[in-house]
Phi, psi and omega in degrees: 000125175281124184274120178265162178301314181297319180294316181298314179301317180298324182290324187252343187303312184304316181287325178294325176296322178297331179278004175095005178280153172245135179276141174230145169292141183207117179231009184250342188248002171092007179274165174247037183149134189220127181226146181214155172219152178267135178248169176293158174077017179079020180256159178224149172239124176244152177229114177258134178272147183227123175265134183299141183291331188242329180265116196299325184253005185274141178210162173210196178208171177215131175279152167221120184244116183194191176265009173224171176256022184278083187311130174073013178278107183223031179277172175056229182264013174291124185298132180297336179292351177291335185247111184219138169278147184306323181299331180284350182255006176271154173284165178301321180294316180295324182285340186293343181283348182267129183295143174273115182216198183297326181279318183251072185293146181300134175085356182272337184065005175276142174231131176247136181255164186256112181291350178264001184239116183300319180296322179292321178296316178296326178292320176302314180295324176297317181291323176301313180297323182289319189268340179308307181296335178292328179283312190274353179254042177249104183303322181294320179293316178303315181294321178296322178293316180300323185274352183288122178296320181296317179299314182293326175297311181298318179296317179295321177303314182295322176298320179295318179298314180299321179293317180298316179295316181299327182261006176053050183251047186258018177290154179138184179253142186227148183239346189233032179277148173293160182294333179208173179304139184241131178055033178076011182268121180300152186299332182300332180290325178288322176298314180298323181293315178298321179297316180295314182296318178294317183293337181251014179054039175276177175286122184242114172205178184301322183289315181295325177295316179297315183295318180292316180300317181296318180296312181298318180296315180297317178302317180297317179296325182283349177296339181272001182249136179301128181292147178270147181268147174254342182097352182243007179250000000 
C-alpha cells in the first residue's frame, strides 16, 4: 500500500489530538502532516510526519522543540537538539526490539513504522508519547534555546507579526505575497510578515515570508489552547 499524506494523517490524528496536539495544514516546511502544541514559558513542541521516499508504506516523525513552530529550523546558534526523531530518544534496550534491516540500519537510531500495519501505527504513537517528555524536560536544552540569538530573533518577528495583524496595520506595497491564501492562513498574515522582515532588514523572499506568516499564525491559534507543562518552567 502506498501511504499518502491524507491517509497517514487520518491514521494518527485521533491519538495525537488526545496527546494535546493541534493539527495544522502545512505545505511550506516539507512535512507530510503537521501537529503542534503550546508549552509553558513561551515554548512550542511540533511534530512533523515523514513518509519514506522509497518504501511505500513506511513513515516516521520528527519533534521540534523551540520558542517557534518553525519545524526543523536548526541553523546558526539554534541548538541541534531541538530537532529529534523519536527513535533517537529511545534507550538502546528500547530500540533493540526493532529489527535491523534496510529501513532501520544499524547505528542510525532511525526507526520507520509501517502505515499498513495497525500494530506498527499504535507503536509509533506509543513511542511519541514515551519520548515527548524526554525531549522537553531537558534543562540544558531549554537554556540553550533561551540563549539562542537566532531563536529570539524568530520569536520576536512572530510577535511583531501578531501585533500588526491585531492592530490591522497591513497597508503598504508588497512584493513577495503568495497568489492566494496558503494553508488556510489569511493574506494579512503574509503582508504583516513581509512588513516585519523589511522593517528589520531580514532576509525577504517568498519563502521567508511564508515561513514567518505560518509560524505567527500557528502561535496565534494555539493561544486559545491551555499550555502544557514540562516541569522546568
